[in-house]
C-alpha positions, 0 to 999 in steps of 0.5 A: 162850315167849310168853304171850298174854293176851285180855280184854274178853269178856263179856255183850252184846244183839244189835246191841251192841260190845265190844273185845277185847284180846290182850296179848302178852309180847312186843313185837308186831314179833317176830311175823309175824302176829297174829290172832283166832280163835272157837269156838262150842259144838259147833263148830270153832275158825274164823278171824275176822281177822289183821293182818300186820307191814305192818299187812295185816288179813283178815277172815272174811267173817261178820265183814267190815264189822263187826269191826276188827283193830288194833294198839297200835304201839310197844306190845304188844297187838292189838284186836278192836273188834267191833260190830253183834254177832249170836247167831251171834258168841257164841263163845270168842275166842282170840288167835293169834300167829306168830313169824318164826322159826316157833312158834305161840301161842295164848291162853286165850280170852276168852267173848263171849256176844251175848244176842238 
């Protein structure tokens, strides 16, 4: 079993920044990919960003050039640095991790609210 715990969400004004953290109960090197998804009220969960074991990153077009995903090499944490936030970024942000053996895990989510 794997636990993922997100932190760092909160209320921020438009144009501001937040950094989300996802602490995994295992070394991140156990996972083939880790990522962030978000779900706004009344909308489906959507992909935000991911980082693969070889450090390849991928971003949704809506966050490209504003968000940066990174990981703590040697540790158990993946980060999402979010800059130039706007109201459309308001959502619950979820950490996602996929083990090399296949199982996929989700965190409980952290709320990000951007006030305009």
